[in-house]
N, C-alpha and C positions, 0 to 999 in steps of 0.2 A: 387726472388719471393716475391711478396708483402705480408706483414703480415696482420693480422686482424686489427691491430692498423692503418696501412697504409690505408686500405680500409675504416676504420671509419673516418680518417682524410679527405679522398677524398670526401665522402658523406657529411660530415659536412661542408667542404669548398664549395661544390656545393650549399648547402642550404644557406650558408652565401652570396654567390655571387648572388643568386636569390633574396634574401631579400634586397640587396643593389642596384639591378637594373643594374648590370654590363652587363648581357647578352643583355639587350635592346640596350645599347650603341654599343655593338659588332654587333648586327643585323642591326642597322641603318647604321653603317660604311660599312658593307658588302653590303647592298642594293645599296649604292652610288657607291661603288667600282665596282660592277658587271655591272653598267650602264656607266662605262667609266670615272668616276670622279677620280681626284686625292684626296686622303683621308689622313687626319691626325687625330689621337686620342690623347686625353689628352693634348690639346694645352693650354699653359699658356699665359695670357695677363695681362697687368698692369691695375688694377682697378683705374679709375680716381678719385673716391670718397675716397677710403681708402689708395690709393697710395701703394698698395702691389700686388704681383702676385696672380692671381686666375686662376682656371682651367675651360675650357669649354670642353664639351664632344667630339664633332666631328667637324672638318672642312672638307668640300668637295668642290672642285672647278672644273670648266670647263673653259679652255682657248678658245678664239675665235679669228680667223683672220677675222675680220669683216670690213676690210678696214682700221681699226685702232685696234691695239692690245687691247683686252678686256678680262676681267675675271668676271665670275659669281662665287661668293663664298658663300656657305651656311654655316651659323654659327649656330650649333645645340646644344641645351640642351635637354637631354633625361630624362624623368620622368616616372618611373614605380610607379603607385599610387593605393592605396586602396580607398581613399576618392576622390570624383569626383572633377574635375576642372569645374568651372562655369564661362562662358563668359557672360558679360553684353553688350547687344546691344541696340541701339537707338530704340525708340518706333515705328517709321515708318517702320523700318527693310527693307527699300528698298535696293535691291542689288545694290552695287556700285563697280566701278573699283578702283584699287589702284590709289592714287594721285601721278603722276610721280614726282611732286615737293618734295614729302616726301621720295622718295627712298634714301637709304643710299649709297652714292657713294663718291669717290674722286672727285676733281674738274674736271678732265678729264672725269670721269664717268658721272658727271652731264651734261657736254657739249655733251657727247655721247647720253644720254637720251633726252636732249633738241633737238638734231638733229632729233631723231626719232619722238618726239612729233610734231616738226615743219613740218615734211613731212607727218604726219598722219600715219606713219608706226607703231607707238607704239601699235596700236590695233591688229596688226598681230602677236605679240609676245605672246604666250600662258601665260607666267607668269604674264604679265601686262594686259591681256584682260579678264581674268576670273572675273566675277561679283559675289559678295557675300555681305551679310549684314556687315556693318562696326561696330565693337565692340570697347568699350572704356576702358574695364577693365576685369580682370580675377582673380578669387579667388578660393582657395580650400575650400570645404565645409565639415566640420567634421560630416558627417552623414553616417550611415550604414543601410543596408536593410535586412541582414540575421536575422532571428528570435532571435537567441541567442546573437546577437550583437546590438540589437536595442538601440537607444539612442545616444547622441552625444559622440564622442570620443575625448574630448578636452584635456585630460591629456597629457601633453607633445606635444601637437599638434603644428606643424610648417606649415605655409602656403607655400607649395612648389610651388604653381602657382606664387606667388609674387617673390619667389626666382628665378624661371626659367626666368621670364620676366626681372627681374633686372639684372641677370647675362648675358643673351644673349644680352641685350641692351648695357651693358658696353663692352662686348667683341666686338660687332660691332663697337662701337666708337673707341676702341683701334686698331682694325685691319685697319680701314679707316685711322687713323693717321699714321700707319706703311706704308701703300702703298702711302700715300700722301707725307710723309716727308723722309722716310728712304729707301724705295725700289728703286733699281737702275732705272734711267730714261729709258723709252723705246723710242728710237729715231724714229722720224717720220717727214720726209720732206714733207711739203705741202704748197706750195706758200710762204707766208711770215711767216709761223710758223716754227720755227727752230726745236722744239722737243716737245713731249708730254710725260707725264707719262702714265703708264698703266691706261686704263679706267676700274676702279675697281668698281663693283656693288655688294654690300652685300645683302644677303637674310637671315635675322634673322629668326630662326625656333625653335619651341618647339615641340618635339615629345612626345606624351602621350601614355603610355600603361596602359589603364584604362578608366573609364568613362569620357566623355566630354559632358557637357550640355550647353545650351544657355538660358538666361533669358531675357525677354522683355515684354513690355505691348502691347497687341493687339489693334486693332482699336476701341474696346469697353472699353479700359482702364483696361482690366483684365490681371492679371499676368500670364505669360506663361513660362513654363520650358520644353524644349524639348532636346532630345539627338541629337548631331550633329557629323559630321566627321571631320570638319575643320573650322577654323575661321581666321579672320584678325583683330588683336587687335592694334588699334592706341594708343600705350602706351607712357606715358610721364615720364621722369626721369629728375629731376632738374639739373643733372650733364651732361646729354648727349642730352637733348631735346626730341622732339617727334620722336618716331621710330615705324613704322608699323611692327608688328611681326606676322608671320604665326604660327598657332597652328594646328597640324594634329594628329589624332589618328594613331597609328602604322600601322594599316591595310590599311590606305589610303595613306601611304607614297609613294607608287609606282606611284600614279597619279600625285603627285607633282614632282617626279623625271622625269616623262614623260614631264611635262610642262617645266621643266628646260632644258632638252635636246632639246625639240622643240624650245625653245627660242634661245638657242645657234645656232641651225641650221638655224633659220630664220635670226638671226643677220648676219651670214656669207653669206646668200643669198643676203641680202640687201646691204652689203658692204658700211657701213656708213663712210662718210668723215666728219671731223670736220673743220669748217671754222671760 
């Protein structure tokens, strides 16, 4: 029988877990798993800047027999936040589709995407056809709105938005290097091509449990700040280059998962061949 001390430790542990955001990571992993993804939690990668292992929250993948073996892998950093994440978008704020040339892939993955672009089929894939304003940065803003908490909370403040973008970009770079250089080759006989490696396509993602806002100048040059549910941030890191990173609030994650499943299904319908 559990003692009062045991019950106290259970409740205190639950409170600690909530404060650190672990339940969010578990919820995100469960959402992918329930939709048929292979899921790993607590995946370590080699940081190319600091040359040491670092942890990413969730890896979720879908394999595809699309005429050429392919994989969509979502590389997820989860953030449960009190202070809002603020996305900065260009002034025109014209909805744009992701640039296929910036997609994060192995060499076989790039050839796979190039084949889809060349045939015009790229627009039939939900993941690559969704239009949205393109953003160039994201920061966490140390502001509160509750009456008793008014004022900036800068003491001990850490920009978790920067941390999330930085970590997921490095994990993406590391995983591409793994599938490019160390993953066993996937054999594919096709004319004069003896073999291909897996066509690996990475989908960097930050999931936010908390407020997500967008900042831009409207057509009159006035500053606008609005709540949003998702964003695409073309983020640059000097060690890994330019990486488009998706940012979704937790409650909208199901729509992205639907896009990913639909993309896998459409890839299999198209039966892409590399030449």
